[in-house]
C-alpha positions as CSV (number, residue, x, y, z in Angstrom):
1,M,-8.9,-11.4,-24.4
2,S,-8.7,-14.2,-22.9
3,Y,-4.7,-13.9,-20.8
4,Q,-5.4,-14.9,-17.3
5,I,-3.7,-11.4,-16.2
6,I,-6.1,-9.5,-18.0
7,E,-8.9,-12.1,-16.4
8,E,-7.7,-11.5,-12.8
9,L,-7.9,-7.6,-13.0
10,N,-11.2,-8.3,-14.9
11,R,-12.3,-9.9,-11.8
12,R,-11.1,-7.1,-9.4
13,Y,-13.2,-4.6,-7.3
14,T,-13.8,-2.5,-4.7
15,T,-15.0,-4.9,-1.8
16,K,-18.0,-3.2,-0.1
17,K,-19.0,-6.0,2.8
18,Y,-16.3,-8.4,4.1
19,D,-17.2,-12.2,5.4
20,E,-16.1,-11.8,9.5
21,T,-16.0,-15.7,9.2
22,R,-12.9,-15.8,6.8
23,R,-9.4,-15.4,7.1
24,I,-6.6,-15.2,4.4
25,A,-4.6,-18.4,4.8
26,P,-1.1,-17.9,5.9
27,Q,0.8,-18.9,3.2
28,D,-1.3,-16.2,1.4
29,L,-0.5,-13.4,3.2
30,E,3.3,-14.2,3.1
31,V,3.0,-14.3,-0.8
32,A,1.0,-10.5,-0.5
33,L,3.4,-9.2,2.1
34,E,6.7,-10.5,0.0
35,A,5.0,-8.8,-3.3
36,L,4.4,-5.5,-1.2
37,R,8.5,-5.6,0.0
38,L,9.4,-6.0,-3.5
39,S,7.5,-3.4,-4.6
40,A,9.3,-0.6,-7.2
41,S,9.7,3.1,-6.0
42,S,11.8,6.1,-7.4
43,I,15.9,5.4,-6.9
44,N,15.3,2.4,-4.8
45,S,14.5,4.5,-2.1
46,Q,11.7,2.6,-0.3
47,P,10.7,5.4,1.9
48,W,8.1,3.5,3.4
49,K,6.7,1.7,6.5
50,F,3.4,-0.8,6.5
51,I,1.6,-1.9,9.9
52,V,-0.1,-5.1,9.1
53,I,-3.6,-5.0,11.3
54,E,-4.3,-8.6,12.1
55,S,-5.0,-9.3,15.9
56,D,-8.1,-8.2,17.5
57,E,-6.5,-5.2,19.6
58,A,-5.2,-4.4,16.5
59,K,-8.1,-4.0,14.5
60,Q,-10.4,-2.0,17.5
61,R,-7.4,0.6,17.6
62,L,-8.4,0.9,13.3
63,H,-11.9,0.9,14.6
64,D,-11.5,3.2,16.7
65,S,-9.4,5.9,14.3
66,F,-13.0,6.1,12.3
67,A,-14.4,8.3,15.4
68,N,-14.3,11.0,13.9
69,K,-14.8,10.9,9.9
70,H,-15.4,8.1,7.3
71,Q,-17.5,6.1,9.3
72,F,-18.5,4.1,5.8
73,N,-15.3,2.5,6.0
74,Q,-15.5,1.7,9.7
75,P,-16.8,-2.1,9.4
76,H,-13.7,-3.0,7.1
77,A,-11.7,-2.4,10.4
78,K,-13.1,-5.6,11.7
79,E,-14.4,-7.6,9.4
80,A,-11.9,-7.7,7.1
81,S,-9.7,-10.5,7.7
82,H,-6.5,-7.6,7.3
83,T,-5.8,-4.8,6.6
84,I,-2.4,-2.9,5.7
85,L,-1.6,1.2,6.7
86,F,0.7,2.2,3.6
87,A,2.9,5.2,5.8
88,Y,5.5,7.2,4.4
89,D,8.4,8.7,5.5
90,P,7.7,13.3,5.4
91,H,11.4,13.7,5.7
92,F,13.3,11.1,4.2
93,T,16.8,12.6,4.2
94,K,20.2,11.6,2.1
95,E,21.5,9.6,5.7
96,K,18.0,7.1,5.6
97,Y,19.1,6.4,1.6
98,R,22.2,5.8,2.8
99,K,21.0,2.3,4.1
100,R,19.0,1.2,0.9
101,V,22.3,1.6,-1.1
102,D,24.5,0.0,1.1
103,V,21.7,-3.0,0.8
104,E,22.2,-2.1,-3.1
105,V,25.7,-3.4,-2.3
106,S,25.7,-6.2,-0.1
107,S,23.0,-7.9,-1.8
108,G,25.0,-7.8,-4.9
109,H,22.5,-5.9,-6.8
110,L,25.2,-2.5,-7.1
111,P,29.5,-3.1,-7.7
112,P,31.0,-1.1,-4.5
113,E,32.6,1.1,-6.8
114,L,29.5,2.3,-8.3
115,Y,28.3,3.5,-4.5
116,D,28.3,7.1,-4.9
117,S,27.3,7.0,-7.7
118,M,24.5,5.3,-6.8
119,L,24.3,7.8,-3.5
120,G,24.0,10.9,-6.3
121,A,20.2,9.4,-7.1
122,Y,19.2,10.8,-4.2
123,A,19.1,14.0,-6.1
124,F,15.7,13.2,-7.2
125,A,14.7,13.4,-3.6
126,E,16.4,16.7,-3.0
127,A,14.3,17.7,-6.0
128,N,11.0,17.1,-4.2
129,T,12.3,18.8,-0.4
130,D,11.2,21.7,0.8
131,K,13.4,24.5,2.9
132,N,12.4,22.4,5.7
133,G,13.2,19.1,4.9
134,F,9.9,17.9,3.9
135,N,9.1,15.7,0.7
136,G,6.3,13.7,1.8
137,H,4.4,14.6,-1.5
138,W,6.7,12.8,-3.3
139,T,7.7,9.4,-0.6
140,K,3.8,9.7,-0.4
141,A,3.9,8.7,-4.2
142,Q,6.1,5.9,-3.7
143,T,3.7,4.3,-1.6
144,Y,1.2,4.2,-3.9
145,L,3.2,2.7,-6.1
146,A,3.8,-0.4,-3.5
147,L,-0.2,-0.2,-3.2
148,G,-0.7,-0.9,-7.0
149,N,1.5,-3.9,-7.0
150,T,-0.4,-5.1,-3.7
151,L,-3.6,-4.3,-5.4
152,H,-2.6,-7.0,-8.6
153,T,-1.0,-9.3,-6.3
154,L,-4.3,-9.8,-4.3
155,A,-6.4,-10.3,-7.5
156,R,-3.8,-13.4,-8.3
157,L,-4.4,-14.5,-5.3
158,G,-7.9,-14.6,-4.9
159,I,-8.1,-12.4,-2.0
160,D,-10.5,-9.2,-2.2
161,S,-9.6,-6.1,-1.1
162,T,-10.3,-2.4,-0.8
163,T,-8.8,0.8,-0.8
164,M,-9.6,3.1,1.7
165,E,-8.1,7.0,1.2
166,G,-11.3,7.4,3.6
167,V,-8.7,7.3,6.9
168,D,-7.8,9.9,9.4
169,P,-4.4,10.2,9.0
170,E,-4.7,12.5,12.5
171,L,-6.0,9.7,14.5
172,I,-4.3,7.1,13.3
173,G,-0.8,9.0,14.3
174,E,-2.3,8.8,17.4
175,L,-3.7,5.6,17.7
176,F,-0.7,3.9,16.5
177,K,2.0,6.1,17.1
178,E,4.9,3.4,18.3
179,E,4.2,1.3,15.2
180,L,4.5,4.9,13.0
181,D,7.7,6.3,14.5
182,G,7.3,9.6,12.9
183,Y,5.7,8.1,9.2
184,V,2.3,8.9,7.9
185,C,-0.6,6.9,7.1
186,E,-3.1,8.6,4.3
187,V,-4.5,5.5,2.8
188,A,-5.1,1.9,4.0
189,L,-5.7,-1.3,2.3
190,A,-8.5,-3.8,3.6
191,M,-8.3,-7.4,2.5
192,G,-10.2,-10.6,2.7
193,Y,-13.5,-12.3,1.1
194,Y,-16.4,-10.5,0.0
195,K,-19.9,-11.6,2.1
196,E,-22.1,-13.3,-0.3
197,G,-25.4,-11.6,-0.7
198,E,-24.5,-8.7,0.8
199,D,-21.7,-7.0,-0.9
200,F,-23.6,-5.1,-3.9
201,N,-20.2,-4.4,-5.8
202,H,-19.5,-8.2,-6.2
203,G,-20.1,-9.7,-9.7
204,R,-20.5,-6.6,-11.4
205,P,-18.8,-5.9,-15.3
206,K,-15.9,-3.9,-15.0
207,A,-16.3,0.2,-16.0
208,R,-13.3,1.6,-17.3
209,M,-12.7,4.2,-19.9
210,P,-12.6,3.1,-23.4
211,A,-8.5,2.6,-24.5
212,E,-8.7,5.0,-27.3
213,D,-9.7,7.4,-24.9
214,V,-7.0,6.9,-21.9
215,I,-4.1,5.5,-24.5
216,V,-2.3,7.2,-27.4
217,V,0.2,4.8,-29.0
218,L,2.6,6.7,-31.1
């Protein structure tokens, strides 16, 4: 299959070693972050916050968050050009959703007369909310939609990346408490460029199950 999008996705892989001397160009970072912002979510809930780790100070904090576990990911904190913390709102309320519906109207996407109807879509969130107001399982799932979108965008830009579920949510929560402001980070994405000759995963053929094993066309 010779389509460009397939070629780009075949080249995408999980980077194991970054070249600490290379940085993502500002214009490419801007594209990646705008694509991130445009990610899809159920009922357009956008129950997320994305913390972009760029400065040396922030990289040091991220590096320190691996003190207790997942040290195999610790080098990425300083060597990758940037890292994004994908955080979700564990208590996404109807009032918070109302702000999204406000934007639906102010953007011109939603006719004002359909405001209440759109607000009623919060029922999807309510169906995933327990008696204590926790709906983090549902909101966390939305962040993975954004993660997938970002992985694809980076592949198109020729930027390498590493998805890291191997992070410490508790320690990240402490070290980035002010920025997270109640949101929870359980996955992060390192971004940059692989290190020539030191990334054992670079250039290997894609390993995926055959289409007939995972795709059913009816």
